[in-house]
C-alpha positions as MATLAB code, in Angstrom:
seq = 'MNMPKRSCLIQLSAKVLLLCLMPTLVTAEDLVYVSAKNDRAILVYRFDDSVLFLKQTLQLPAEPGALTFLKDRNLLLVALRSSGELASCEVDPKTGRLKLLNVVSAGADPAHLSTDASGQFLLTAYYVASKVSVHQIQSDGQLSVNAIQEFPTAEKAHAINLSPDQKFALVPHTGPDAIFQFRWEPARGRLVACKPDRFQCPKSTGPRHLVWHPKNPNKLMVGNERGNSVTAYHLDPDSGQLSHLSSASTLPNDYGGPNSTAEIKIHPSGQWLYVSNRGHHSLARIKINPNSLNLEWQDTTPTESVPRSFDLIDNGKYLLAAGESSGGIQIYGIDQNSGKLTSVRRYNIADGLWWILCTSIPD';
ca = [
      56.233   25.390   44.514;
      57.103   28.399   42.308;
      58.200   27.613   38.721;
      61.739   28.789   37.852;
      61.917   31.974   35.761;
      63.759   30.164   32.960;
      60.882   27.654   32.620;
      58.301   30.443   32.513;
      60.215   32.203   29.734;
      60.478   28.984   27.720;
      56.719   28.375   27.990;
      55.935   31.989   27.069;
      58.210   31.827   24.019;
      56.563   28.590   22.927;
      53.113   30.196   23.129;
      54.246   33.206   21.089;
      55.771   30.910   18.460;
      52.538   28.888   18.286;
      50.470   32.037   17.725;
      52.829   33.148   14.955;
      52.534   29.788   13.215;
      48.720   29.704   13.379;
      46.968   30.563   10.064;
      45.874   34.169    9.796;
      42.126   34.658   10.114;
      40.952   36.052    6.777;
      37.807   38.127    6.843;
      35.853   39.187    3.771;
      34.610   42.579    2.678;
      31.070   42.513    1.302;
      30.664   44.435   -1.935;
      27.649   45.561   -3.941;
      27.797   46.361   -7.673;
      24.835   48.219   -9.186;
      24.091   48.867  -12.871;
      22.730   52.423  -13.132;
      21.298   52.291  -16.667;
      20.381   55.950  -17.103;
      23.765   57.170  -15.819;
      25.691   54.612  -17.917;
      27.624   53.666  -14.820;
      28.365   50.908  -12.349;
      28.199   51.981   -8.715;
      30.473   50.154   -6.281;
      29.510   50.004   -2.596;
      30.946   48.488    0.536;
      28.283   46.774    2.636;
      28.937   46.814    6.372;
      26.333   45.868    9.000;
      23.423   46.740    6.666;
      24.962   50.112    5.673;
      26.115   51.035    2.144;
      29.252   53.113    1.563;
      29.924   54.369   -1.974;
      33.449   53.492   -3.144;
      33.372   54.251   -6.881;
      31.317   55.310   -9.873;
      32.661   53.728  -13.068;
      31.434   55.379  -16.265;
      30.787   53.105  -19.247;
      30.258   53.765  -22.980;
      26.681   52.405  -22.935;
      23.884   51.327  -20.585;
      24.947   48.460  -18.291;
      22.584   45.612  -17.487;
      23.463   42.116  -16.323;
      26.577   41.563  -14.217;
      28.496   38.461  -13.233;
      31.525   38.250  -10.933;
      34.435   35.898  -11.551;
      35.969   35.772   -8.072;
      38.925   33.490   -8.843;
      40.129   35.913  -11.507;
      38.945   39.199   -9.940;
      36.799   40.122  -12.930;
      33.377   41.705  -13.303;
      31.710   40.984  -16.671;
      29.069   43.447  -17.887;
      26.306   43.336  -20.510;
      25.895   46.682  -22.294;
      22.318   46.210  -23.450;
      21.787   49.477  -25.314;
      24.816   48.983  -27.588;
      24.841   45.194  -27.879;
      28.304   44.907  -26.338;
      30.062   43.034  -23.542;
      32.654   44.498  -21.186;
      35.292   43.102  -18.862;
      36.385   44.982  -15.743;
      39.304   44.192  -13.472;
      38.406   44.131   -9.762;
      41.058   45.405   -7.358;
      41.422   42.500   -4.887;
      42.068   44.907   -2.004;
      39.382   47.532   -2.582;
      36.822   46.066   -5.000;
      37.218   49.088   -7.274;
      36.856   48.536  -11.022;
      39.070   49.193  -14.036;
      37.595   48.792  -17.510;
      39.701   46.344  -19.542;
      37.886   46.070  -22.876;
      34.539   46.232  -24.676;
      33.565   43.916  -27.553;
      30.638   43.784  -29.971;
      28.287   40.885  -29.257;
      24.652   41.131  -30.408;
      21.395   42.978  -29.857;
      20.340   43.267  -26.212;
      22.510   40.839  -24.196;
      20.194   40.035  -21.277;
      22.150   37.622  -19.065;
      25.718   36.483  -18.382;
      27.354   33.525  -16.684;
      30.796   31.914  -16.603;
      31.998   28.334  -16.517;
      33.753   26.813  -13.493;
      37.200   27.141  -15.063;
      36.792   30.892  -15.514;
      37.810   30.652  -19.174;
      34.479   31.266  -20.883;
      31.675   33.835  -20.753;
      28.201   32.647  -21.814;
      25.582   35.184  -22.909;
      21.847   35.035  -23.721;
      20.413   37.701  -26.077;
      16.865   38.978  -25.717;
      16.623   40.620  -29.165;
      19.319   38.790  -31.165;
      17.617   35.477  -30.251;
      20.819   33.563  -29.665;
      23.436   32.478  -27.147;
      27.174   32.999  -27.432;
      30.463   31.916  -25.871;
      33.427   34.293  -25.534;
      36.926   33.389  -24.410;
      38.107   35.135  -21.240;
      41.773   35.662  -22.055;
      44.727   35.368  -19.678;
      44.840   39.161  -19.210;
      41.132   39.263  -18.310;
      39.994   40.760  -21.596;
      37.204   39.200  -23.638;
      37.970   37.777  -27.055;
      37.042   40.265  -29.772;
      34.899   37.650  -31.501;
      32.711   34.963  -29.978;
      34.155   31.468  -30.300;
      30.573   30.234  -30.774;
      27.159   31.709  -31.587;
      24.086   29.500  -31.534;
      20.671   30.762  -32.773;
      17.765   29.860  -30.481;
      14.497   31.857  -30.396;
      13.155   35.256  -29.418;
      13.664   36.618  -25.908;
      16.435   34.378  -24.600;
      16.571   35.662  -21.049;
      19.224   33.706  -19.146;
      21.919   31.065  -19.534;
      23.127   28.892  -16.638;
      25.448   25.905  -16.463;
      24.490   22.986  -14.221;
      26.597   22.532  -11.057;
      28.361   19.524  -12.625;
      29.166   21.637  -15.719;
      27.582   19.066  -18.046;
      24.577   21.060  -19.286;
      23.422   24.615  -20.003;
      19.815   25.779  -19.708;
      18.453   28.853  -21.498;
      14.971   30.083  -20.460;
      13.089   31.987  -23.194;
      10.122   34.184  -22.313;
       8.973   34.366  -25.970;
       8.303   30.727  -26.957;
       7.656   29.610  -23.342;
      10.566   27.176  -23.559;
      13.810   26.267  -21.806;
      16.479   25.358  -24.357;
      18.814   22.532  -23.332;
      22.487   22.151  -24.295;
      25.379   19.907  -23.453;
      28.469   21.823  -22.387;
      31.914   20.820  -23.645;
      34.276   22.469  -21.120;
      37.525   21.652  -22.908;
      36.425   23.470  -26.086;
      33.982   25.913  -24.553;
      31.172   24.884  -26.853;
      27.435   24.284  -26.585;
      25.822   21.261  -28.271;
      22.022   21.096  -28.504;
      20.383   18.223  -26.641;
      17.743   16.029  -28.285;
      15.089   17.285  -27.898;
      16.625   20.747  -27.782;
      14.037   22.338  -25.488;
      11.555   21.763  -22.700;
       8.174   23.209  -23.618;
       6.567   25.053  -20.701;
       2.824   25.802  -20.457;
       1.576   28.625  -22.646;
       2.026   32.186  -21.330;
       4.329   31.189  -18.468;
       7.441   32.930  -19.828;
      10.382   31.176  -18.097;
      12.904   33.930  -17.312;
      15.635   33.269  -14.707;
      16.642   30.164  -12.764;
      18.535   29.091   -9.643;
      20.055   25.749   -8.658;
      19.260   24.210   -5.300;
      22.414   24.424   -3.101;
      21.908   20.965   -1.573;
      20.259   19.098   -4.495;
      22.468   19.718   -7.551;
      20.018   18.161  -10.036;
      17.137   20.356   -8.851;
      16.406   23.890  -10.003;
      13.744   26.560   -9.742;
      12.616   28.791  -12.630;
      10.792   32.096  -12.291;
       7.942   32.492  -14.804;
       7.683   36.102  -15.916;
       4.205   36.030  -17.439;
       2.830   33.193  -15.328;
       3.515   35.054  -12.044;
       4.797   31.787  -10.667;
       7.873   29.704   -9.923;
       8.431   26.089  -10.960;
      10.745   23.411   -9.555;
      12.339   20.951  -11.997;
      14.509   17.861  -11.925;
      17.406   17.740  -14.398;
      18.296   14.247  -15.567;
      22.082   13.987  -14.989;
      22.575   11.785  -18.073;
      20.300   13.259  -20.739;
      19.966   16.851  -19.544;
      16.182   16.651  -19.907;
      13.856   18.435  -17.482;
      10.846   17.080  -15.618;
       8.299   19.150  -13.705;
       8.140   18.764   -9.908;
       5.901   21.531   -8.533;
       4.799   25.140   -8.998;
       3.620   28.006   -6.797;
       2.203   31.465   -7.383;
       4.229   34.556   -6.490;
       1.111   36.623   -5.759;
      -1.505   36.645   -2.998;
      -4.879   35.194   -3.975;
      -6.696   38.513   -3.662;
      -4.489   40.411   -6.140;
      -5.868   40.774   -9.653;
      -3.819   43.647  -11.056;
      -1.058   43.649  -13.672;
       2.209   41.953  -12.810;
       5.275   40.198  -14.171;
       8.041   38.511  -12.216;
      11.721   39.378  -12.660;
      14.502   38.031  -10.457;
      14.652   34.776   -8.482;
      17.113   33.872   -5.694;
      17.421   30.978   -3.266;
      18.581   31.229    0.347;
      21.916   29.441    1.041;
      20.055   27.081    3.400;
      17.920   25.880    0.481;
      14.741   26.456    2.514;
      13.300   29.581    0.863;
      12.916   31.144   -2.539;
      12.489   34.854   -3.204;
      10.933   36.204   -6.420;
      10.337   39.853   -7.349;
       6.929   41.021   -8.592;
       6.823   43.995  -10.974;
       3.335   45.467  -10.792;
       2.538   44.198   -7.310;
       5.941   45.732   -6.385;
       6.801   43.076   -3.848;
       9.114   40.205   -2.975;
       7.451   36.808   -2.715;
       8.715   34.343   -0.096;
       8.223   30.696   -1.022;
       8.992   27.722    1.203;
      10.825   24.733   -0.309;
      10.190   21.204    0.956;
      13.721   19.748    1.335;
      12.757   16.279    0.094;
      10.062   16.685   -2.567;
      10.949   20.281   -3.525;
       7.256   21.093   -3.258;
       6.875   24.877   -3.346;
       4.511   26.728   -1.009;
       3.780   30.464   -1.153;
       4.260   32.136    2.249;
       3.801   35.885    1.832;
       4.849   38.997   -0.066;
       6.811   41.957    1.287;
       6.304   45.438   -0.224;
       9.429   46.756   -1.954;
      10.716   49.277   -4.507;
       8.745   50.200   -7.608;
       9.525   47.774  -10.462;
      11.982   45.525   -8.605;
      13.871   44.209  -11.645;
      16.833   42.950   -9.623;
      17.762   41.907   -6.094;
      20.427   39.802   -4.411;
      21.360   38.216   -1.081;
      24.464   39.132    0.913;
      26.388   38.198    4.068;
      25.643   34.465    3.806;
      21.917   35.077    3.424;
      21.511   37.454    6.361;
      20.327   40.345    4.180;
      18.502   40.944    0.897;
      19.060   44.077   -1.220;
      16.309   45.021   -3.695;
      16.780   47.647   -6.431;
      13.885   49.613   -7.920;
      14.136   50.270  -11.652;
      11.474   53.003  -11.457;
      12.022   54.253   -7.901;
      15.809   54.544   -8.122;
      16.076   53.185   -4.590;
      17.710   50.249   -2.881;
      15.927   48.724    0.076;
      17.778   46.509    2.542;
      15.972   43.709    4.364;
      17.094   41.495    7.205;
      16.309   37.807    6.679;
      15.056   35.811    9.667;
      17.222   32.693    9.635;
      14.449   30.512   11.087;
      11.534   31.549    8.878;
      13.088   33.365    5.918;
      10.785   36.328    6.579;
      11.968   39.760    5.387;
      12.096   42.873    7.578;
      12.998   46.256    6.096;
      16.126   47.719    7.711;
      16.894   50.854    5.692;
      16.513   52.443    2.275;
      18.762   54.500   -0.015;
      17.967   56.788   -2.933;
      20.592   55.804   -5.507;
      19.930   56.677   -9.160;
      17.231   56.416  -11.814;
      17.047   53.215  -13.832;
      18.606   50.644  -11.517;
      18.911   47.634  -13.814;
      20.981   45.069  -11.896;
      22.396   44.503   -8.419;
      25.092   41.965   -7.612;
      26.447   41.190   -4.146;
      29.745   39.428   -3.514;
      32.780   39.516   -1.239;
      36.559   39.746   -1.455;
      39.213   39.021    1.208;
      39.673   42.012    3.476;
];
């Protein structure tokens, strides 16, 4: 029996109304920010299906190094290593383009930046000034002119990272082969030294950068610059003290030439680590046992000359490696079953690529 026209129109109207009430599907635009040291500029790219499209070149008053992105507040924070300054840039939420907000004096050679979960504080480690600092990120996005705290540590502080629960901060130092340990007071934005105040690593390891395991919040991996290795640690959730779990080399057994590691990243699945080798000019792939966090070297993939920085993008589907000496960026596809890297394409960008940061904003 045919349905009356009036009934058909009622059903059609109901379907249209339902579609209108459904939440809009929000897609994200992948963005890549690159510190071009020699040009004193940050290059902004859109990343689409393994292709880079230049959106902006932002000139800065000094050489940019480390970058960190504060997504909830649309801010990019920048270390100006040559002048010992820190900068805050507003990120256009529609385009990803940058606007410089302010620049503040900080200390000699700020090597690494991170922010707390509230987005109110910027933490900095200083390679030459041998300290860490905390700056207020003000309501307008600008950094406080003066640090609200400076804490002397030791030479060559190379990174500062808060634990996922925001209770502790760890600061690897390549000079004294130590990881300094602090309690974090989020209400005041202050660091308080733990007792003991550091974990002493083996001589000539040079702990540099670290990553937290995405599925085991009290587990972390540290890249050892001089040891050409990576080490997994357990962080005690009450005391903030570290204990060694396992280590693995970043180099093949038959390589005996000069080398130092630089960046370390973990795949979102938590199954693989990637570490860059400067000297061997490669990216090491290391398998992570999900239960014991035992680390096992898998292979190395040739990459750009002096790969100081690299990052993962598109939920771990691609890896972008920047060559400090080559001036190129190489894009790799990541096999989601094995973690193996396959080169997709390469771009000549600029001399002195110091840092690369990948993120996304709503499209």
